[in-house]
Residue, then its C-alpha position, 0 to 999 in steps of 0.5 A: m612321299s613314302l615315309s618310314t614309321g616306327d612299325g614299318i613303311v606307309s605307302g599312302t603318299p600321292s604318286d607325283e610327290l613320291d616320284e619327285y622324291e625318288a627321282s631326286p639326284l641328291i641321293t646316291d647308292e652310298d647314301e641309301e646304304e648309309i640311311h639303311a644302316e641308320e634305320v637298322a641301328s634305330w631298331k635297338k631304340r624301340p621296345w621289344w614288341k616294335r623291334p623287327s626280329p627273326y623270332w617273330i617269323a620263326s614263331g609264325m612258321l610254327i603256327g602256320a605249319m600247325g594250322f596247315s598240317s592239321t587239315f592235311a588228312p581231313r581234307v581227303e575225308v571231306y573230299t570223300l564225303l562231298v563226292c559220295h553225297t553227290l554221286k551216291p545219294e542213296y548212301f545218305p537217306d534223309s540227310p538235311i544239311y546241318p547249319v554252319l555254326p556249332h550247336i550245344v548238346g544239352a541246350v534247350s529247344t522250343q520243342n522239348a523245353s518241357a521235357t528238358h525242365a522235367n529232367e533238372s539234372s540233365y538241364l543243369s549239366s555242363p553243355i558240350v560244344t560240338y561242331p557240325s558233322t556236315i552231312p548226317g549219316y556219314e560220320e554217325d553211320e560206319q556202314t555209310r562211310q565204308k560204302c563211300t570209302s570203298d566205292p571205286a567210282v567215288q574214289a576215282i572222282v576224289a583223286k581227280l578233285s584232289a589233283t585238280l585243286t592242288t595242281t591249280m593252286g600250284i600253277l597259279s602260285c608259281l606264276v605270281t610268286g615272283w611278282w609278290a616277292n618283288f612287291s615285298d621288296r618295294y612296299g614291305r614284307r608285312p603286306v605280302f605276309v597278310a595276303s598269303m595268309v588271307g589265301i589260306i584263310l579263304v581255303d579253310l572257309t571254303f571247306i567249311i562252307t562247301a561241306n555245309f551247303v554243297d547242295y546249294l552252291p554252284g558247281g557242288y563240291w567243285f566250289l572248293l576250287v574258288g578257295f584254291v584259286m584265290d589262294g594261288l593268286l595270293g601266292s600260297t605257300p611258295t610266296a609265304v616261304a619266300v617272304n619268310h626267308a626275306y624277313l629272316a635275312d632282313t633281321c639277322e646278321p649274315s654270320a647268324r643266318s645259318r643258325i636262324f634258318a636252321f632254327a626256323l626249319g626246326l620249328t616248321f617241322t615241329g609244327f608239322a608234327v604237332g598240328p596233326l596230333l592236335g587235329g586228331f585229338l580234336i576229332h576224337l573229342t568232337g566226333s566231327t572231321l570239320s572241327v579241325f577246319f574250324m580250329a585251323f581257321s581260328i589259328h590262321l585268322g589269329y596269326a593274320l591279325v598278328l601280322l597285320f597289327v603287331l608284326p614290325e616291318s623289317l624292310t627299311e625305307a632305304k631298301a624299299r626306295a631303291a627297289r622302287l627306283r629299279y622297278k620304275q627304271e625297268k618299267e620305263r625300259n619296257t614301255n615299248i613292249p606289248t602289255l600281254r607279252r610283258v605280263f607273260k614274260e614276268a609270269t614265266r620268268f621263274l622258268s629261266a632259273l632252270a637254265v643254270l642246271l643244263p649240261r655244260d661243255i667240257i673244255d678240252a686242250d685238244p680242239l680236234k677232239r669231239s666236245k663233251k658235256d658235263w651232266n653231273l649237275f643236271l643228273l643231280a637236279i633231276s634226282y632232287a626233283f624226284s626226291t621232293s615230289l613225295m608231298g604230292l603223293m601224300p594225299f593219295l597215300i592217305q586216300y588209299a589207307i582210308g579206303v583199304f584199311r578203313w582208317s578214320a580221319e583221326t587215325a589218318n591225322y596220327y599217321f601224318s603226324l608220325i611222318g612229320i616226327t620221323r622226318a624231323v628226327v632224321l633231319t635233326v638227329i640221325l643225319p647229322l650224326m651219320i655225317k659226322l661219324l662217317k666223315s670223321r672216319k674217312a678223314l682219319t683213314s686218309h690222314t693215317l695213310f699219308s702219315r705212314d707212307e707219303i710224308p718225308g722225314p727230315t734229311p741231313l740237308h735241313q742242318s746244312p749251314s750252306p746256301l743250299g740249306s735255305r733252299s732245302r728248307s723252302h723245298q721242305r715247306s713247299t713239299q709239305l704244303s703240296l702234301s697238305h693240299s693233297l691231304a685236304d683234297l682227299g679228305s674233302a673228296h671222301s666227304v663228298n663221297v659220303d654225301l653221295i653214298i647217303a643220298r643213294c641209300a636214302v633213295s634206296l629206302e624209298i624204293l624199299a618203302c614203296w614195295v612194303m606199302a604196296t604189299a602191306t595187308t594191314g594198316a600197321v605194316f603200311a604205316v611202318g613202310t611209310m616211316v621207312g620212306a619218310m627217312s628218305v628225306a635225307s636225300s634232299p639236303t645231301i643232293q643239295a650239298l652235292a649240287l653245290e660241290v659240282y656248281y663250284s667245281e666248274g672252271s677248275n675241271g675243264v667245264a665251262a664255269r657258272g659258279r662265279q656268275g651270281g653265286i649260290g643264289k642261282l643254284f638254290g633258286a633253280l632247285s626251289v623252282l624244281q621243288a615247286l614244279g615237282s611237289q605242287i604241279i607235276a606230282p599231284a597231277v600225275y599221281g592223281f591221274i594214275y590213282s583215278r584210273t587204277v583205284a578200281t582194279f589195282p590201287q597199289a599201282i601208285m606205289l609201284v610208279t613211285a618206286f619206278c621213279f625213285t629207281a630212275a633217281l637212283v640210276l641217275l645218282a649212280c651216274v654222278r661222278i664228282p670231279a676229284s679236284s672239286s672238293g678241294l677247290v675252295h680250300s686249295s685256292r685259299d692255301t695257294e694264296e697262303g703258300g704264295g705269300e710264304r714264297r714271296n718272303e723268300d729270295s726271288t732266285e730261291g723261289v725259282l729253285v724251289d719251284v723246280a725242286v718241287e716239280t723234280h720231287e713230284 
């Protein structure tokens, strides 16, 4: 049977023994929960290095982000090199392929050994380790590089290559992420961690091999597709993110999850800022773009070994056994379904999550009126898809800057790092301060209006000893409770309006940034425009907050409710699917097609198309109308229960009179 060890789950048991154990009727759901709690409690008895903790994965997210971001800009440089070498061999006279392994400047060769011994100081000097610069003549000769980066035919193929690789990986990862996530529920998080990291390692290795042996590989530079296909089948980034979140949820208390998730996100943004800086510095030291891929390969390989041999498993045997039982039961129910249909259904299951975002009917009291639909959540979802598609644009912006402003790979790395730093500062410093400042001012204004105009003062009835005094006191409490509801609802409404204003302003900044980048004549102005556009990252969390308000408001505003059916998991699952479709599939394909078609005549078209898309997002946000009662829904329901309890403490006959009095007052 499947056993639980000190480090995790061992699944090397014969299947018949496993089935006999898991089908045992002696273990109930309550027993499973009790066993799970005992396993979690036993973690505290382990040494710290064998104890599952969220800080294991939070640190790993920093390392993974550093490795991935360090190669983001250099990938464009390698694409350009490989395509140019294939299409324009005349740019590379006498260009034999360098070996893969690094060579040592100053090392003795058999051909010049005598000359080296003759110069003793040179022979004893410290050797300098450098990395292969792939095809000679590209990085050594600036004219060769400028010919490649300014050739429209080369740049068009580079755009197609980049779009094809990213889109292929995105499609495959979307199809298999659900399967890998379910696999991690049955057999543990650690195997899926290792699988996703192996895919990233294969991509790094494919870049190194292709850059050095492009003339000998089948398909030439299209051999890069092998690495991206393997990465996609192994889940790639979506699977890694999903399992990261699962591990964090396994290892921290529910009350601490928001803090841990924020901490992990902060480390991820730190990695995206630090990684390109390290990559640029390494290119500066070695003079080779490919050195960054050796660094990323080393980082990812080391992290994979830590995941395989050091990381404690967070999934308890009780939870894993329950997941395997559910999987077995579902498999038995689907026995009569053809295999191909079952595989297709499983692969496209992620699309069913989008149904929660569709418009819902507005229920009217008058059945004779024509039915209407509430489009608020749908409009917010489309705006969110636009706002998260910028990652699909970044490779082509870097390609544009390298071609137009003659940026080196080192400069492009610093540029990408500056984008990461700007986004991190906006999300962790500027946005929280803006929300706190604006919402506090709105709340203060609404409180002042109520205190001056609407809250009634005491009346002589409050001092009457007659039975009416009790009624009047109840009347005052009910009136003040009703006004406090209105005050809370108005304050929450102002809070939601602040989120909507911030989202619209953030989208407007991206529109402005696109026009600045499209009209920029220098690299500095282009970089400033990109920094302005990076501030639009504030639109994503604010749109998520608005979507959550609309999601939970339904049912109280005459809209067919969906917020009670599965909680917020369905909503954020659907938004995650939109993000994956936008940033990894649709955006790279569309932007790559546009840039490949316009690079020879009007390369700025890609920025103008982006501005048009964000203008559409701004129009959609302008059409969003958050219902007035939505913001105070949760607060009102909680206060209503408290008010109801207070009324029940009064005499029942007085309660009726209080209700009548409140209605009369209103």
